[in-house]
C-alpha positions in Angstrom: -69.7 -109.1 53.7 -69.5 -112.8 53.6 -69.2 -114.3 50.2 -68.1 -117.6 48.7 -66.3 -117.0 45.4 -66.4 -119.5 42.5 -63.0 -118.3 41.3 -60.5 -116.8 43.7 -60.3 -113.0 43.3 -57.2 -110.8 43.3 -57.1 -108.4 46.2 -58.2 -105.5 44.1 -61.2 -107.5 42.9 -62.1 -108.3 46.5 -61.7 -104.6 47.4 -64.0 -103.5 44.5 -66.7 -105.9 45.6 -66.3 -104.8 49.2 -66.9 -101.2 48.2 -69.9 -101.8 45.9 -71.8 -105.0 46.9 -74.8 -103.2 48.4 -74.7 -99.9 46.6 -77.6 -99.0 44.3 -75.3 -97.3 41.8 -71.6 -98.0 41.3 -68.9 -97.6 38.6 -66.1 -100.1 38.1 -63.4 -98.0 36.4 -61.0 -100.9 36.1 -58.6 -101.1 33.2 -58.7 -103.9 30.7 -57.3 -107.1 32.2 -58.0 -106.1 35.8 -61.1 -108.4 36.0 -64.1 -106.0 36.2 -66.4 -108.6 34.6 -65.7 -111.0 37.5 -66.5 -108.3 40.0 -69.8 -107.6 38.4 -70.8 -111.3 38.3 -69.8 -111.7 42.0 -71.9 -108.6 42.9 -74.8 -110.1 41.0 -74.5 -113.4 42.8 -74.4 -111.7 46.2 -77.5 -109.6 45.4 -79.3 -112.8 44.2 -78.4 -114.7 47.3 -79.8 -111.8 49.4 -83.0 -112.0 47.4 -82.5 -108.4 46.3 -82.7 -109.1 42.6 -84.3 -111.8 40.5 -82.7 -111.0 37.1 -80.0 -109.0 35.4 -79.5 -107.3 32.1 -75.9 -106.9 30.9 -75.5 -104.5 28.0 -72.2 -104.5 26.0 -70.9 -103.6 22.5 -71.7 -105.9 19.6 -68.2 -107.4 19.5 -68.2 -108.1 23.3 -71.6 -109.1 24.6 -71.5 -112.7 23.5 -68.2 -113.1 25.3 -70.2 -112.9 28.6 -72.3 -115.9 27.5 -69.4 -118.0 26.2 -66.6 -117.2 28.7 -67.3 -114.8 31.7 -70.5 -116.1 33.1 -69.7 -119.9 33.0 -66.3 -119.1 34.5 -67.2 -116.8 37.4 -70.9 -117.0 38.2 -71.8 -119.2 41.2 -73.0 -122.7 40.3 -75.2 -123.0 43.4 -77.5 -120.3 41.9 -79.9 -121.7 39.3 -79.7 -119.4 36.4 -80.3 -119.2 32.7 -78.6 -116.9 30.1 -80.7 -115.4 27.3 -78.9 -113.6 24.4 -80.6 -111.0 22.3 -80.1 -111.5 18.5 -81.5 -109.0 16.0 -81.9 -111.8 13.4 -82.9 -114.6 15.7 -84.1 -118.0 14.4 -87.6 -119.2 15.4 -86.2 -121.3 18.2 -84.1 -118.3 19.5 -87.2 -116.1 19.3 -89.2 -118.6 21.2 -86.5 -118.8 23.9 -86.5 -115.0 24.3 -90.3 -115.0 24.7 -90.0 -117.7 27.3 -87.5 -115.5 29.2 -90.3 -112.9 29.7 -92.6 -115.5 31.3 -90.6 -118.2 33.1 -89.0 -116.7 36.2 -88.3 -119.9 38.0 -84.5 -119.3 37.6 -82.3 -116.3 37.9 -82.4 -114.7 34.4 -79.4 -113.0 32.8 -80.2 -111.2 29.6 -77.4 -110.1 27.3 -78.0 -107.3 24.8 -75.7 -105.4 22.4 -75.8 -101.7 23.2 -76.4 -100.8 19.6 -79.8 -102.5 19.8 -81.1 -99.8 22.2 -81.3 -97.4 19.3 -84.2 -99.6 18.0 -87.9 -99.8 19.3 -87.7 -103.6 19.1 -85.2 -103.8 21.9 -87.1 -101.3 24.0 -90.3 -103.3 23.7 -88.6 -106.5 24.5 -86.8 -105.2 27.6 -90.0 -103.8 29.0 -91.6 -107.2 28.7 -88.5 -108.9 30.3 -88.4 -106.6 33.4 -92.1 -106.6 34.1 -92.7 -107.3 37.8 -89.0 -107.9 38.4 -86.3 -106.5 40.6 -83.3 -106.4 38.3 -79.7 -105.2 38.0 -78.8 -103.2 34.8 -75.1 -103.1 33.9 -73.5 -101.3 31.0 -70.1 -102.8 30.0 -67.8 -100.5 28.2 -69.9 -97.6 29.3 -68.3 -95.0 27.1 -70.6 -96.4 24.4 -73.3 -94.2 26.1 -71.1 -91.1 26.5 -73.1 -89.2 23.9 -75.9 -87.7 25.9 -77.9 -87.0 22.7 -77.7 -90.6 21.3 -80.9 -92.7 21.1 -79.3 -95.6 22.9 -78.1 -93.4 25.7 -81.6 -92.0 26.2 -83.1 -95.5 26.0 -80.8 -96.9 28.6 -81.2 -94.0 31.0 -85.0 -94.5 30.7 -84.7 -98.2 31.3 -82.3 -97.6 34.2 -85.0 -95.6 36.1 -86.8 -99.0 36.6 -83.7 -100.9 37.8 -83.1 -101.8 41.5 -79.3 -101.7 41.0 -77.1 -100.2 38.3 -73.5 -100.7 37.4 -71.2 -99.3 34.7 -67.9 -100.9 33.7 -65.0 -99.3 31.7 -61.3 -99.0 32.0 -61.2 -95.6 30.3 -64.3 -93.5 31.3 -62.7 -90.4 29.6 -61.7 -90.9 26.0 -62.4 -87.5 24.4 -62.9 -85.1 27.2 -64.2 -84.9 30.8 -67.6 -84.3 29.3 -67.7 -88.0 28.5 -68.5 -88.6 32.2 -71.9 -86.9 32.2 -74.2 -89.4 30.6 -72.4 -92.4 32.0 -73.0 -91.1 35.5 -76.5 -89.8 34.7 -77.4 -93.4 33.7 -76.9 -94.4 37.3 -78.3 -91.3 39.0 -78.4 -87.5 38.6 -77.5 -87.2 42.3 -74.0 -88.6 41.8 -72.6 -85.6 40.0 -75.4 -83.2 41.0 -76.5 -82.4 37.5 -79.5 -83.5 35.4 -78.5 -81.2 32.5 -75.5 -81.7 30.3 -75.3 -77.9 29.8 -75.1 -77.3 33.5 -72.4 -79.9 33.8 -70.5 -78.4 31.0 -70.9 -74.9 32.5 -69.3 -76.2 35.7 -66.4 -78.1 34.3 -65.7 -76.7 30.8 -64.6 -73.3 29.6 -66.6 -72.2 26.5 -66.6 -69.4 24.0 -69.6 -68.3 21.9 -69.0 -68.9 18.2 -71.0 -68.0 15.2 -71.4 -70.0 12.0 -73.6 -68.3 9.5 -76.9 -67.5 11.2 -76.3 -70.0 14.0 -74.3 -69.6 17.2 -73.0 -72.2 19.7 -70.7 -72.6 22.7 -67.4 -74.1 21.8 -65.4 -75.8 24.5 -61.9 -74.3 24.7 -60.7 -75.7 28.0 -61.6 -77.3 31.3 -61.8 -76.3 35.0 -62.6 -77.7 38.4 -61.3 -81.1 37.4 -59.9 -81.8 40.9 -63.5 -81.3 42.2 -64.8 -83.7 39.5 -62.3 -86.3 40.4 -63.2 -86.2 44.1 -66.9 -86.6 43.2 -66.1 -89.7 41.1 -64.4 -91.3 44.0 -67.6 -91.4 46.1 -69.3 -93.9 43.7 -66.5 -95.6 41.7 -63.6 -97.9 42.1 -60.5 -97.1 40.0 -57.6 -99.4 39.4 -54.9 -99.5 36.6 -52.9 -102.5 35.4 -49.6 -100.8 36.5 -50.8 -100.9 40.1 -52.2 -104.4 40.4 -50.9 -106.7 37.6 -47.3 -106.8 38.7 -46.8 -109.9 36.6 -47.5 -108.0 33.3 -44.3 -106.4 31.9 -44.5 -102.8 30.9 -45.3 -101.7 27.3 -42.5 -100.6 24.9 -43.4 -97.9 22.4 -41.5 -97.0 19.2 -42.1 -95.6 15.8 -40.9 -96.0 12.3 -40.7 -93.2 9.8 -42.4 -93.8 6.5 -41.0 -91.8 3.6 -43.6 -90.5 1.1 -43.2 -91.3 -2.5 -43.0 -88.4 -5.0 -46.5 -89.2 -6.2 -47.9 -89.3 -2.6 -46.3 -86.0 -1.6 -47.7 -84.3 -4.7 -51.3 -85.5 -4.1 -51.0 -84.9 -0.3 -49.9 -81.3 -0.7 -52.6 -80.6 -3.2 -55.3 -82.1 -1.0 -54.1 -80.3 2.0 -53.9 -76.9 0.3 -56.9 -77.1 -2.1 -59.0 -79.9 -0.7 -58.7 -81.6 -4.1 -56.3 -83.5 -6.3 -56.3 -85.4 -9.6 -55.1 -89.0 -9.6 -54.9 -90.8 -12.9 -57.2 -88.2 -14.4 -59.8 -88.8 -11.7 -60.9 -85.9 -9.5 -60.7 -86.4 -5.7 -62.2 -83.6 -3.6 -63.1 -83.0 0.0 -65.6 -80.4 1.0 -65.6 -80.9 4.8 -62.8 -81.0 7.3 -63.3 -84.6 8.4 -63.6 -85.8 4.9 -60.4 -84.0 4.0 -58.6 -85.6 7.0 -59.8 -89.1 5.9 -58.6 -88.4 2.3 -55.2 -87.3 3.6 -54.8 -90.4 5.6 -55.9 -92.6 2.7 -53.1 -91.1 0.7 -50.6 -91.9 3.4 -51.8 -95.5 3.3 -51.3 -95.7 -0.5 -54.8 -95.3 -2.0 -57.5 -92.8 -2.6 -61.2 -93.0 -3.3 -62.3 -90.8 -6.1 -65.5 -88.7 -6.3 -67.3 -91.5 -8.2 -66.3 -94.2 -5.6 -63.4 -95.7 -7.5 -60.4 -96.8 -5.4 -57.0 -95.9 -7.0 -53.6 -97.2 -5.8 -50.9 -94.6 -5.1 -47.3 -95.6 -5.1 -46.1 -95.7 -1.4 -43.6 -97.2 1.0 -45.9 -98.1 3.9 -46.2 -101.8 3.4 -42.5 -102.0 2.7 -41.8 -100.2 6.0 -44.2 -102.6 7.8 -42.4 -105.6 6.4 -39.0 -104.1 7.4 -40.2 -103.7 10.9 -41.4 -107.3 11.0 -38.0 -108.4 10.0 -36.7 -107.1 13.3 -39.4 -108.9 15.3 -39.6 -112.4 16.7 -42.9 -114.1 17.7 -46.5 -113.3 16.7 -47.7 -109.9 15.5 -51.0 -108.0 15.6 -51.4 -105.4 12.9 -54.1 -102.8 13.3 -55.3 -100.8 10.3 -58.2 -98.3 10.0 -59.3 -99.0 6.4 -60.7 -102.1 4.7 -58.4 -101.6 1.7 -55.3 -101.7 4.0 -56.4 -104.9 5.8 -56.8 -106.7 2.4 -53.4 -105.3 1.1 -51.5 -106.1 4.3 -53.0 -109.7 4.4 -52.0 -110.2 0.7 -48.5 -108.9 1.3 -47.9 -111.1 4.4 -49.3 -114.2 2.8 -47.1 -113.6 -0.3 -43.9 -113.3 1.8 -44.6 -115.8 4.6 -47.2 -118.2 3.1 -51.0 -118.3 3.1 -51.3 -120.0 6.5 -49.2 -117.3 8.2 -51.9 -114.7 8.3 -55.5 -114.3 9.5 -57.7 -111.2 9.5 -60.6 -109.9 11.6 -62.7 -107.1 10.2 -66.1 -106.3 8.8 -65.9 -108.7 5.9 -64.8 -111.6 8.1 -67.5 -114.2 8.7 -68.4 -115.4 12.3 -66.7 -118.7 11.7 -63.6 -117.2 10.2 -63.4 -114.8 13.2 -63.4 -117.7 15.6 -60.8 -119.5 13.5 -58.7 -116.4 13.4 -58.7 -116.1 17.2 -57.9 -119.8 17.7 -55.2 -119.6 15.0 -53.2 -116.6 16.5 -53.5 -118.1 20.0 -52.9 -121.8 19.3 -51.6 -122.5 15.8 -47.8 -122.1 15.4 -48.2 -121.7 11.7 -50.3 -118.5 12.2 -48.0 -115.5 13.0 -50.0 -112.5 11.9 -53.4 -111.2 13.0 -54.5 -108.3 10.8 -57.6 -106.4 12.1 -59.6 -103.2 12.3 -59.8 -101.8 15.9 -63.5 -101.1 15.3 -64.2 -104.8 14.9 -61.4 -106.6 16.8 -60.4 -104.0 19.4 -62.8 -105.2 22.1 -63.4 -108.5 23.9 -60.5 -110.6 22.5 -57.6 -112.1 24.4 -54.5 -112.4 22.1 -51.7 -112.8 24.6 -49.6 -115.1 22.3 -48.7 -112.0 20.3 -45.9 -109.9 21.7 -45.6 -107.4 18.9 -48.2 -104.8 17.7 -48.0 -102.6 14.6 -50.3 -99.6 14.1 -50.4 -99.3 10.3 -52.8 -96.4 10.8 -54.6 -94.7 13.7 -57.7 -92.7 14.1 -58.8 -90.0 16.5 -60.7 -92.3 18.9 -58.6 -92.8 22.1 -60.9 -95.6 23.3 -60.2 -97.7 20.2 -56.5 -97.2 20.7 -56.6 -98.2 24.4 -58.8 -101.1 23.8 -56.8 -102.5 20.9 -53.5 -102.1 22.8 -54.9 -104.2 25.6 -55.9 -107.3 23.5 -52.5 -108.8 24.3 -51.2 -106.7 27.2 -53.2 -108.2 30.0 -53.1 -110.8 32.7 -51.3 -113.9 31.4 -48.9 -112.0 29.2 -45.4 -112.9 30.4 -43.4 -111.0 27.8 -42.9 -107.3 27.0 -45.2 -106.1 24.3 -43.6 -103.8 21.6 -45.9 -101.3 19.9 -44.7 -99.8 16.6 -46.5 -96.9 15.0 -45.9 -96.1 11.3 -45.5 -92.3 11.0 -45.0 -90.1 8.0 -43.2 -87.1 9.4 -45.0 -83.7 9.1 -48.3 -85.3 8.2 -51.7 -86.2 9.7 -50.0 -89.3 11.2 -48.2 -87.0 13.6 -51.3 -84.9 14.2 -53.5 -87.9 15.2 -50.9 -89.1 17.7 -50.7 -85.6 19.3 -54.5 -85.5 19.5 -54.5 -88.8 21.3 -51.7 -87.7 23.6 -53.8 -84.6 24.6 -56.8 -86.8 25.3 -54.7 -89.0 27.6 -53.6 -85.9 29.6 -57.2 -84.7 30.0 -58.3 -88.2 31.1 -55.6 -88.2 33.7 -56.7 -84.8 35.1 -60.4 -85.9 35.3 -59.5 -89.1 37.1 -56.9 -87.4 39.3 -54.1 -89.6 37.9 -50.7 -88.9 36.3 -50.9 -88.8 32.5 -49.6 -92.1 31.2 -46.3 -92.2 29.5 -47.2 -92.9 25.9 -45.9 -92.8 22.4 -43.7 -89.9 21.5 -43.3 -89.0 17.8 -39.6 -89.5 17.2 -39.7 -92.1 14.5 -36.8 -94.4 13.4 -36.2 -93.5 9.7 -37.3 -96.1 7.2 -34.5 -96.5 4.7 
């Protein structure tokens, strides 16, 4: 192919485009920081120059899709192509609504529509996209395609349906397997059932999973107890995907360093933890706390480890703990800026207050559900550009995607959850192209508790992902914490 790039590609980006430029369906399984967004935009430009498409729809998670409008498209898409970007907004102003309506009628320029993937669970987005694609040859791309790994989800079904009308389809993700090899089914089905040879999830599961019939009351179901034929699956993936990892191509990015610190439980914590673990209930300050389901119990146990608990009537009670002290001790050994990831809203507020008390109000910014759009932008600019801002406290659900935070060289995981994708995404906010220093990752671990169990679950998921992609399992965090004295 002959193509004039707007921004010079790395060799792996040029290779990815060379493999995919004229394919109807293709997957960019390129790790975070390897530039898959640029490859897609170059592919779109080539298809437009060949008059094969007149528009494109890029679907991405809520925290990411506007990054295409503000950064990726202006930076990489060819200026010689007349184009206009339209961004879907659920709560659009009148002028924004008018602009979206115009996008369905005015096709004088190449149209790029950006939509958050969550919107595809709603009829409103379905109606709008149908109007947008009418009488069009379009490319449909799903960025962070693991957001459609649930084959039963409304948004997955809606995108598969929309994809049947697309001239070209692309999926982008650095980690296509985050729970199990079964994650691959709907991502690939979105492109074409011919790629893996299955149009039924259960047939796919029957080929690549080992199941056992289980009974629960009057109901029975197949429980996955293992996997098989993963070498075959990996070979199938190679026929329609380009896989690259940071370790292979970004030689200028230093390797990650993992360590842990042991958090000792207070007497009060240990008492409540053992009671909740054994009986699924405990009493805190004369308030009853119970957990009737396994996942609820796991969340309650983790809340206890973090120093609080939510009672049956919704009241949040503080529990004496050493976790913030352990975090502050770890920071004493660090130089430079620090990202702190925490699962719970309560923790983000407590961590922010503790850091501001010790290091001053200007030292700390946060980024989570409560943070306004303006404050989010100020937080990003602060941690990247303001020497007074040293700490970025965030929830991986909100801040784990789409941000570049390479000024931070230290990361603390105050608490984890079972979602491998959130862990991988959040780790890569500052470990990416442009990072010149080693990044140190510190996990706070209470020995013999759910902290250790979560890490082991994540490790097992990494091993499975490696097998499905025919890769060596990544060397990752081992639970051998440094004791917190």
